[in-house]
PyMOL CGO cylinders between C-alpha atoms (Angstrom):
from pymol import cmd
from pymol.cgo import CYLINDER

trace = [
    CYLINDER, -4.78, -153.44, 32.64, -3.95, -151.33, 35.67, 0.3, 1, 1, 1, 1, 1, 1,
    CYLINDER, -3.95, -151.33, 35.67, -4.96, -147.67, 35.28, 0.3, 1, 1, 1, 1, 1, 1,
    CYLINDER, -4.96, -147.67, 35.28, -3.28, -145.04, 37.41, 0.3, 1, 1, 1, 1, 1, 1,
    CYLINDER, -3.28, -145.04, 37.41, -5.81, -142.77, 39.10, 0.3, 1, 1, 1, 1, 1, 1,
    CYLINDER, -5.81, -142.77, 39.10, -4.39, -139.73, 40.82, 0.3, 1, 1, 1, 1, 1, 1,
    CYLINDER, -4.39, -139.73, 40.82, -6.16, -137.65, 43.40, 0.3, 1, 1, 1, 1, 1, 1,
    CYLINDER, -6.16, -137.65, 43.40, -5.37, -133.92, 43.46, 0.3, 1, 1, 1, 1, 1, 1,
    CYLINDER, -5.37, -133.92, 43.46, -2.75, -133.09, 46.07, 0.3, 1, 1, 1, 1, 1, 1,
    CYLINDER, -2.75, -133.09, 46.07, -4.72, -130.19, 47.56, 0.3, 1, 1, 1, 1, 1, 1,
    CYLINDER, -4.72, -130.19, 47.56, -8.47, -129.83, 48.13, 0.3, 1, 1, 1, 1, 1, 1,
    CYLINDER, -8.47, -129.83, 48.13, -8.31, -126.17, 47.05, 0.3, 1, 1, 1, 1, 1, 1,
    CYLINDER, -8.31, -126.17, 47.05, -5.66, -124.19, 45.18, 0.3, 1, 1, 1, 1, 1, 1,
    CYLINDER, -5.66, -124.19, 45.18, -5.36, -120.40, 45.02, 0.3, 1, 1, 1, 1, 1, 1,
    CYLINDER, -5.36, -120.40, 45.02, -3.63, -117.54, 43.22, 0.3, 1, 1, 1, 1, 1, 1,
    CYLINDER, -3.63, -117.54, 43.22, -1.12, -115.86, 45.54, 0.3, 1, 1, 1, 1, 1, 1,
    CYLINDER, -1.12, -115.86, 45.54, -1.57, -112.54, 43.77, 0.3, 1, 1, 1, 1, 1, 1,
    CYLINDER, -1.57, -112.54, 43.77, -5.36, -112.14, 43.63, 0.3, 1, 1, 1, 1, 1, 1,
    CYLINDER, -5.36, -112.14, 43.63, -6.57, -114.83, 46.04, 0.3, 1, 1, 1, 1, 1, 1,
    CYLINDER, -6.57, -114.83, 46.04, -8.88, -116.50, 43.51, 0.3, 1, 1, 1, 1, 1, 1,
    CYLINDER, -8.88, -116.50, 43.51, -9.87, -120.06, 44.39, 0.3, 1, 1, 1, 1, 1, 1,
    CYLINDER, -9.87, -120.06, 44.39, -9.69, -122.83, 41.77, 0.3, 1, 1, 1, 1, 1, 1,
    CYLINDER, -9.69, -122.83, 41.77, -10.83, -125.97, 43.57, 0.3, 1, 1, 1, 1, 1, 1,
    CYLINDER, -10.83, -125.97, 43.57, -8.84, -129.23, 43.76, 0.3, 1, 1, 1, 1, 1, 1,
    CYLINDER, -8.84, -129.23, 43.76, -5.41, -129.31, 42.13, 0.3, 1, 1, 1, 1, 1, 1,
    CYLINDER, -5.41, -129.31, 42.13, -1.76, -130.18, 42.46, 0.3, 1, 1, 1, 1, 1, 1,
    CYLINDER, -1.76, -130.18, 42.46, -0.51, -126.58, 42.52, 0.3, 1, 1, 1, 1, 1, 1,
    CYLINDER, -0.51, -126.58, 42.52, -1.72, -123.02, 42.88, 0.3, 1, 1, 1, 1, 1, 1,
    CYLINDER, -1.72, -123.02, 42.88, -0.63, -119.97, 40.94, 0.3, 1, 1, 1, 1, 1, 1,
    CYLINDER, -0.63, -119.97, 40.94, 1.97, -117.34, 41.83, 0.3, 1, 1, 1, 1, 1, 1,
    CYLINDER, 1.97, -117.34, 41.83, 0.70, -114.64, 39.46, 0.3, 1, 1, 1, 1, 1, 1,
    CYLINDER, 0.70, -114.64, 39.46, -2.67, -113.94, 37.89, 0.3, 1, 1, 1, 1, 1, 1,
    CYLINDER, -2.67, -113.94, 37.89, -1.23, -114.32, 34.39, 0.3, 1, 1, 1, 1, 1, 1,
    CYLINDER, -1.23, -114.32, 34.39, -0.59, -118.02, 35.13, 0.3, 1, 1, 1, 1, 1, 1,
    CYLINDER, -0.59, -118.02, 35.13, -4.31, -118.70, 35.39, 0.3, 1, 1, 1, 1, 1, 1,
    CYLINDER, -4.31, -118.70, 35.39, -5.34, -116.04, 32.85, 0.3, 1, 1, 1, 1, 1, 1,
    CYLINDER, -5.34, -116.04, 32.85, -3.02, -117.13, 30.03, 0.3, 1, 1, 1, 1, 1, 1,
    CYLINDER, -3.02, -117.13, 30.03, -1.46, -120.44, 31.11, 0.3, 1, 1, 1, 1, 1, 1,
    CYLINDER, -1.46, -120.44, 31.11, -4.07, -122.48, 29.23, 0.3, 1, 1, 1, 1, 1, 1,
    CYLINDER, -4.07, -122.48, 29.23, -2.55, -121.20, 25.97, 0.3, 1, 1, 1, 1, 1, 1,
    CYLINDER, -2.55, -121.20, 25.97, 0.85, -122.85, 26.50, 0.3, 1, 1, 1, 1, 1, 1,
    CYLINDER, 0.85, -122.85, 26.50, 1.30, -125.32, 23.65, 0.3, 1, 1, 1, 1, 1, 1,
    CYLINDER, 1.30, -125.32, 23.65, -1.47, -123.67, 21.60, 0.3, 1, 1, 1, 1, 1, 1,
    CYLINDER, -1.47, -123.67, 21.60, -1.24, -121.68, 18.36, 0.3, 1, 1, 1, 1, 1, 1,
    CYLINDER, -1.24, -121.68, 18.36, -1.82, -117.91, 18.59, 0.3, 1, 1, 1, 1, 1, 1,
    CYLINDER, -1.82, -117.91, 18.59, -1.84, -114.94, 16.25, 0.3, 1, 1, 1, 1, 1, 1,
    CYLINDER, -1.84, -114.94, 16.25, -1.37, -111.25, 16.95, 0.3, 1, 1, 1, 1, 1, 1,
    CYLINDER, -1.37, -111.25, 16.95, -4.41, -109.02, 17.18, 0.3, 1, 1, 1, 1, 1, 1,
    CYLINDER, -4.41, -109.02, 17.18, -4.74, -106.46, 14.41, 0.3, 1, 1, 1, 1, 1, 1,
    CYLINDER, -4.74, -106.46, 14.41, -5.11, -102.76, 14.97, 0.3, 1, 1, 1, 1, 1, 1,
    CYLINDER, -5.11, -102.76, 14.97, -8.22, -101.13, 13.57, 0.3, 1, 1, 1, 1, 1, 1,
    CYLINDER, -8.22, -101.13, 13.57, -8.23, -101.70, 9.83, 0.3, 1, 1, 1, 1, 1, 1,
    CYLINDER, -8.23, -101.70, 9.83, -4.65, -102.97, 9.57, 0.3, 1, 1, 1, 1, 1, 1,
    CYLINDER, -4.65, -102.97, 9.57, -3.12, -106.36, 8.93, 0.3, 1, 1, 1, 1, 1, 1,
    CYLINDER, -3.12, -106.36, 8.93, -1.38, -107.82, 12.04, 0.3, 1, 1, 1, 1, 1, 1,
    CYLINDER, -1.38, -107.82, 12.04, 2.41, -107.87, 11.93, 0.3, 1, 1, 1, 1, 1, 1,
    CYLINDER, 2.41, -107.87, 11.93, 4.06, -111.29, 11.65, 0.3, 1, 1, 1, 1, 1, 1,
    CYLINDER, 4.06, -111.29, 11.65, 6.09, -112.75, 14.50, 0.3, 1, 1, 1, 1, 1, 1,
    CYLINDER, 6.09, -112.75, 14.50, 9.90, -112.65, 14.38, 0.3, 1, 1, 1, 1, 1, 1,
    CYLINDER, 9.90, -112.65, 14.38, 9.72, -116.09, 12.72, 0.3, 1, 1, 1, 1, 1, 1,
    CYLINDER, 9.72, -116.09, 12.72, 7.99, -114.29, 9.78, 0.3, 1, 1, 1, 1, 1, 1,
    CYLINDER, 7.99, -114.29, 9.78, 4.91, -116.45, 10.45, 0.3, 1, 1, 1, 1, 1, 1,
    CYLINDER, 4.91, -116.45, 10.45, 1.50, -115.03, 11.32, 0.3, 1, 1, 1, 1, 1, 1,
    CYLINDER, 1.50, -115.03, 11.32, 0.88, -117.95, 13.70, 0.3, 1, 1, 1, 1, 1, 1,
    CYLINDER, 0.88, -117.95, 13.70, 3.22, -119.12, 16.49, 0.3, 1, 1, 1, 1, 1, 1,
    CYLINDER, 3.22, -119.12, 16.49, 3.05, -121.74, 19.24, 0.3, 1, 1, 1, 1, 1, 1,
    CYLINDER, 3.05, -121.74, 19.24, 3.17, -120.49, 22.83, 0.3, 1, 1, 1, 1, 1, 1,
    CYLINDER, 3.17, -120.49, 22.83, 6.16, -121.93, 24.71, 0.3, 1, 1, 1, 1, 1, 1,
    CYLINDER, 6.16, -121.93, 24.71, 5.83, -120.12, 28.04, 0.3, 1, 1, 1, 1, 1, 1,
    CYLINDER, 5.83, -120.12, 28.04, 4.97, -116.92, 29.88, 0.3, 1, 1, 1, 1, 1, 1,
    CYLINDER, 4.97, -116.92, 29.88, 7.46, -114.36, 31.17, 0.3, 1, 1, 1, 1, 1, 1,
    CYLINDER, 7.46, -114.36, 31.17, 7.28, -110.85, 32.55, 0.3, 1, 1, 1, 1, 1, 1,
    CYLINDER, 7.28, -110.85, 32.55, 7.88, -108.45, 29.66, 0.3, 1, 1, 1, 1, 1, 1,
    CYLINDER, 7.88, -108.45, 29.66, 11.30, -106.92, 30.43, 0.3, 1, 1, 1, 1, 1, 1,
    CYLINDER, 11.30, -106.92, 30.43, 10.24, -103.38, 29.50, 0.3, 1, 1, 1, 1, 1, 1,
    CYLINDER, 10.24, -103.38, 29.50, 6.51, -103.21, 30.19, 0.3, 1, 1, 1, 1, 1, 1,
    CYLINDER, 6.51, -103.21, 30.19, 6.38, -105.52, 33.26, 0.3, 1, 1, 1, 1, 1, 1,
    CYLINDER, 6.38, -105.52, 33.26, 3.31, -107.22, 31.75, 0.3, 1, 1, 1, 1, 1, 1,
    CYLINDER, 3.31, -107.22, 31.75, 2.85, -110.95, 31.04, 0.3, 1, 1, 1, 1, 1, 1,
    CYLINDER, 2.85, -110.95, 31.04, 4.30, -111.91, 27.65, 0.3, 1, 1, 1, 1, 1, 1,
    CYLINDER, 4.30, -111.91, 27.65, 4.33, -115.12, 25.63, 0.3, 1, 1, 1, 1, 1, 1,
    CYLINDER, 4.33, -115.12, 25.63, 7.52, -116.79, 24.45, 0.3, 1, 1, 1, 1, 1, 1,
    CYLINDER, 7.52, -116.79, 24.45, 7.33, -119.00, 21.37, 0.3, 1, 1, 1, 1, 1, 1,
    CYLINDER, 7.33, -119.00, 21.37, 8.57, -122.34, 20.02, 0.3, 1, 1, 1, 1, 1, 1,
    CYLINDER, 8.57, -122.34, 20.02, 9.33, -120.93, 16.56, 0.3, 1, 1, 1, 1, 1, 1,
    CYLINDER, 9.33, -120.93, 16.56, 11.64, -118.06, 17.56, 0.3, 1, 1, 1, 1, 1, 1,
    CYLINDER, 11.64, -118.06, 17.56, 13.18, -116.24, 20.51, 0.3, 1, 1, 1, 1, 1, 1,
    CYLINDER, 13.18, -116.24, 20.51, 10.70, -113.35, 20.58, 0.3, 1, 1, 1, 1, 1, 1,
    CYLINDER, 10.70, -113.35, 20.58, 8.18, -112.37, 23.22, 0.3, 1, 1, 1, 1, 1, 1,
    CYLINDER, 8.18, -112.37, 23.22, 4.87, -110.57, 22.77, 0.3, 1, 1, 1, 1, 1, 1,
    CYLINDER, 4.87, -110.57, 22.77, 2.47, -109.17, 25.37, 0.3, 1, 1, 1, 1, 1, 1,
    CYLINDER, 2.47, -109.17, 25.37, -0.19, -111.81, 26.12, 0.3, 1, 1, 1, 1, 1, 1,
    CYLINDER, -0.19, -111.81, 26.12, -3.05, -109.37, 25.69, 0.3, 1, 1, 1, 1, 1, 1,
    CYLINDER, -3.05, -109.37, 25.69, -1.91, -108.72, 22.09, 0.3, 1, 1, 1, 1, 1, 1,
    CYLINDER, -1.91, -108.72, 22.09, -2.43, -112.36, 21.04, 0.3, 1, 1, 1, 1, 1, 1,
    CYLINDER, -2.43, -112.36, 21.04, -5.46, -114.58, 20.51, 0.3, 1, 1, 1, 1, 1, 1,
    CYLINDER, -5.46, -114.58, 20.51, -5.76, -118.33, 20.14, 0.3, 1, 1, 1, 1, 1, 1,
    CYLINDER, -5.76, -118.33, 20.14, -6.13, -119.70, 16.63, 0.3, 1, 1, 1, 1, 1, 1,
    CYLINDER, -6.13, -119.70, 16.63, -9.14, -122.02, 16.57, 0.3, 1, 1, 1, 1, 1, 1,
]
cmd.load_cgo(trace, "trace")
């Protein structure tokens, strides 16, 4: 059996926004939110609750959604998740991974 072994394209990759270094890789990052929240793409998340309250469900009516991608929130100019289950977006910092 012939296994394909790939070597990273670049010896060091960086974030264009903050300059952070991430070691070997095939691509760097344009914005900090790509390396801060990008690991959650494809993962299940829930909304954080406010002090003493139950978190609101997503537009899909579910309390757990799957992260599809990251966009810039059109009103707040903050990173926001988009979801597989519906066409909503929620600020990244308002969600946590479901483990």
